[in-house]
Backbone bond lengths (Angstrom), bond angles and torsions (degrees), N, CA, C in turn:
res aa  C-N    CA-C-N  psi(-1)  N-CA   C-N-CA  omega(-1)  CA-C   N-CA-C  phi
1 M - - - 1.389 - - 1.545 113.04 -
2 Q 1.274 117.84 -31.38 1.490 121.02 177.42 1.489 111.57 -64.14
3 Y 1.310 118.66 -27.39 1.463 122.80 177.52 1.532 109.76 -56.73
4 V 1.349 116.54 -44.79 1.464 121.62 -176.87 1.540 111.20 -61.41
5 Y 1.353 115.68 -41.74 1.437 121.00 179.89 1.560 111.42 -67.79
6 T 1.278 116.55 -36.19 1.476 120.82 177.05 1.510 112.06 -66.87
7 V 1.339 116.64 -44.93 1.490 120.98 178.96 1.567 108.71 -62.76
8 S 1.319 115.21 -43.49 1.494 118.27 -176.48 1.499 107.60 -69.48
9 T 1.341 122.38 -30.93 1.452 121.53 177.60 1.544 109.07 -64.85
10 F 1.301 118.57 -44.21 1.426 119.87 178.61 1.530 114.92 -66.75
11 A 1.345 116.04 -31.48 1.406 121.37 177.42 1.572 111.53 -70.08
12 I 1.305 113.76 -38.10 1.456 118.17 177.95 1.549 110.09 -68.90
13 I 1.292 116.68 -39.86 1.472 119.51 177.10 1.582 111.55 -63.20
14 L 1.303 117.03 -39.58 1.481 122.23 174.84 1.534 111.34 -61.69
15 A 1.329 116.40 -43.96 1.460 121.84 178.92 1.526 109.26 -64.72
16 M 1.304 115.61 -40.99 1.514 119.68 -179.71 1.556 109.08 -63.35
17 T 1.310 116.61 -39.67 1.466 120.24 175.83 1.484 113.44 -60.17
18 L 1.321 116.12 -44.01 1.476 120.27 -179.70 1.458 108.46 -69.26
19 C 1.288 123.19 -36.05 1.474 124.43 177.09 1.532 111.82 -65.61
20 V 1.306 116.59 -39.44 1.456 121.59 178.71 1.568 109.18 -63.52
21 V 1.305 115.89 -41.75 1.497 120.86 175.53 1.504 109.75 -61.00
22 R 1.321 117.61 -42.61 1.458 120.50 178.29 1.516 110.89 -65.99
23 A 1.347 119.20 -35.75 1.440 120.07 178.05 1.511 113.50 -68.31
24 V 1.322 115.32 -31.54 1.451 119.24 -179.62 1.515 111.14 -77.32
25 K 1.362 115.47 -43.52 1.484 122.19 -174.63 1.522 114.09 -91.79
26 G 1.304 118.26 -7.41 1.442 122.31 -173.53 1.535 114.40 -48.03
27 P 1.311 117.05 129.88 1.485 116.72 -175.70 1.577 113.17 -72.61
28 T 1.281 116.64 -25.67 1.467 115.95 179.25 1.520 108.01 -125.34
29 L 1.370 112.74 168.73 1.436 118.60 -179.65 1.471 112.38 -66.68
30 F 1.324 118.28 -37.67 1.450 121.55 -178.92 1.532 111.37 -67.24
31 D 1.353 119.06 -33.47 1.429 120.65 175.74 1.539 109.63 -63.84
32 R 1.320 117.62 -39.09 1.415 121.29 179.62 1.573 112.12 -68.83
33 V 1.299 117.53 -39.26 1.450 122.55 175.90 1.561 108.89 -63.89
34 L 1.288 115.58 -45.89 1.484 117.64 -179.86 1.552 111.17 -62.90
35 A 1.340 115.24 -40.83 1.456 116.86 179.53 1.551 111.97 -67.20
36 G 1.329 113.80 -34.56 1.480 116.28 177.75 1.506 110.64 -68.56
37 N 1.352 117.99 -36.13 1.475 121.46 177.87 1.543 108.98 -69.67
38 A 1.307 117.61 -33.74 1.499 121.18 175.76 1.519 110.93 -66.43
39 V 1.348 116.01 -38.54 1.456 117.97 178.43 1.532 110.48 -65.97
40 G 1.395 117.55 -39.24 1.403 117.71 176.35 1.517 112.25 -66.94
41 T 1.278 121.27 -36.57 1.427 122.44 174.65 1.559 113.70 -62.29
42 L 1.342 113.67 -43.82 1.444 117.55 177.19 1.482 113.11 -67.94
43 A 1.322 117.92 -28.77 1.457 122.21 176.26 1.559 108.38 -66.20
44 I 1.313 117.22 -39.00 1.440 123.76 177.28 1.608 108.34 -61.06
45 L 1.269 112.16 -48.54 1.501 115.29 -178.69 1.531 111.08 -65.82
46 L 1.299 115.51 -37.22 1.528 117.92 177.15 1.525 111.06 -64.34
47 L 1.325 115.30 -40.09 1.459 119.28 178.67 1.537 111.78 -61.59
48 I 1.311 116.47 -45.98 1.422 121.12 -176.58 1.560 110.41 -69.59
49 V 1.350 117.68 -45.01 1.453 122.72 177.50 1.569 109.62 -59.01
50 T 1.345 117.09 -44.77 1.445 120.76 -177.29 1.520 108.92 -67.47
51 G 1.347 116.63 -36.16 1.475 120.86 175.66 1.516 112.09 -57.97
52 F 1.335 114.15 -44.65 1.473 116.54 179.46 1.567 113.23 -74.22
53 L 1.323 115.17 -27.57 1.444 120.21 175.62 1.538 110.97 -66.82
54 L 1.306 115.05 -38.20 1.454 121.48 -178.92 1.508 112.35 -93.18
55 E 1.316 117.10 7.37 1.467 123.93 -177.19 1.538 112.51 54.41
56 R 1.352 111.82 48.03 1.492 119.45 176.68 1.578 106.97 -126.14
57 P 1.338 117.51 77.36 1.508 118.07 -175.74 1.478 113.41 -69.46
58 E 1.375 119.33 -10.05 1.461 117.52 177.37 1.524 111.24 -71.79
59 W 1.302 117.81 -11.00 1.465 119.99 176.66 1.538 110.37 -65.95
60 T 1.352 118.28 -20.73 1.469 124.49 179.77 1.514 106.61 -61.62
61 D 1.331 119.92 -41.58 1.459 122.02 176.40 1.511 112.85 -59.23
62 I 1.285 115.17 -44.11 1.453 120.61 179.43 1.544 109.91 -64.32
63 G 1.322 115.47 -41.08 1.500 119.17 176.10 1.514 112.39 -62.46
64 L 1.321 119.17 -38.39 1.441 121.13 177.37 1.459 112.52 -66.27
65 T 1.311 116.33 -40.36 1.481 121.57 178.20 1.555 110.03 -62.44
66 Y 1.359 114.67 -44.45 1.436 118.41 178.01 1.521 113.01 -66.56
67 A 1.322 118.55 -25.36 1.429 122.27 177.80 1.537 109.87 -69.25
68 L 1.341 114.89 -43.41 1.483 119.00 176.62 1.566 110.01 -60.71
69 L 1.306 117.61 -44.84 1.454 118.62 175.59 1.497 114.72 -60.53
70 N 1.342 115.40 -39.25 1.448 121.61 177.84 1.509 112.35 -59.46
71 I 1.252 115.77 -42.47 1.503 121.38 177.79 1.436 113.28 -65.23
72 V 1.319 118.23 -47.75 1.467 124.49 -179.94 1.512 108.58 -62.13
73 A 1.336 117.58 -47.02 1.468 120.79 -178.57 1.529 112.28 -62.24
74 A 1.299 118.67 -41.01 1.461 122.33 179.62 1.521 110.12 -64.57
75 L 1.371 118.38 -41.37 1.463 120.49 -178.87 1.564 107.52 -71.81
76 A 1.280 119.17 -36.43 1.470 118.84 178.67 1.536 112.24 -65.06
77 I 1.336 117.45 -40.65 1.411 120.89 -179.18 1.465 111.89 -67.81
78 L 1.291 117.00 -42.92 1.514 123.27 179.19 1.564 108.56 -62.97
79 K 1.310 116.85 -44.14 1.475 120.88 179.25 1.532 109.68 -63.70
80 Y 1.263 114.90 -41.60 1.519 116.55 -179.09 1.525 110.94 -62.20
81 F 1.291 117.22 -48.23 1.428 122.44 -177.66 1.596 112.08 -68.10
82 R 1.305 114.05 -30.73 1.465 118.70 176.86 1.522 110.56 -68.49
83 S 1.356 114.60 -45.49 1.473 116.94 179.62 1.545 112.77 -66.59
84 E 1.343 114.02 -35.04 1.479 117.54 174.13 1.453 113.16 -63.19
85 H 1.350 115.86 -39.80 1.477 121.47 179.49 1.506 108.31 -64.47
86 I 1.291 120.56 -42.20 1.482 126.03 176.93 1.542 110.69 -62.02
87 L 1.328 118.51 -40.59 1.423 123.01 178.99 1.540 111.19 -64.22
88 H 1.339 115.30 -41.84 1.505 120.93 -179.96 1.492 108.29 -65.37
89 R 1.308 119.39 -43.34 1.457 123.27 -178.87 1.528 111.87 -64.30
90 A 1.354 114.93 -38.30 1.477 120.88 178.93 1.540 109.34 -66.49
91 K 1.355 118.14 -41.03 1.417 120.11 178.37 1.505 112.06 -65.60
92 R 1.338 116.72 -37.33 1.493 117.61 177.86 1.518 112.90 -66.74
93 E 1.360 116.82 -35.81 1.417 120.93 177.70 1.468 110.10 -70.09
94 D 1.327 120.49 -38.30 1.484 120.71 176.45 1.497 113.03 -63.51
95 S 1.368 113.85 -39.90 1.485 115.15 -176.12 1.555 110.09 -73.33
96 S 1.372 116.81 -31.50 1.429 118.18 176.49 1.566 113.56 -72.74
97 N 1.325 115.43 -27.32 1.481 120.71 174.05 1.494 110.93 -70.05
98 E 1.341 119.03 -37.81 1.447 122.57 179.36 1.563 110.67 -64.32
99 R 1.343 116.33 -33.83 1.424 118.60 -179.34 1.508 110.77 -69.12
100 C 1.291 116.05 -29.16 1.515 120.74 -177.37 1.533 111.38 -77.90
101 I 1.323 118.68 -19.77 1.442 121.09 -176.21 1.522 106.23 -86.83
């Protein structure tokens, strides 16, 4: 049974590596945020699988706490960039209205 946890650990590490590459190369900001969120989710899975591999099931509680932080952080980042986008659009509209006057 330990073989399954070892293989899944290596698969999660491979998936994390691919997500980090997507976060670095992502064409848009939202691709990067999504890749960062995926890295956080995979880190939770890695923590839980490693906990079971080392026979430390209390690591599941730590993983669940990290999952809540991951969700809150992703929502905060997206809200921040959305409000910044709205501010930039409002500034462009103000500057275009000044030209018309």
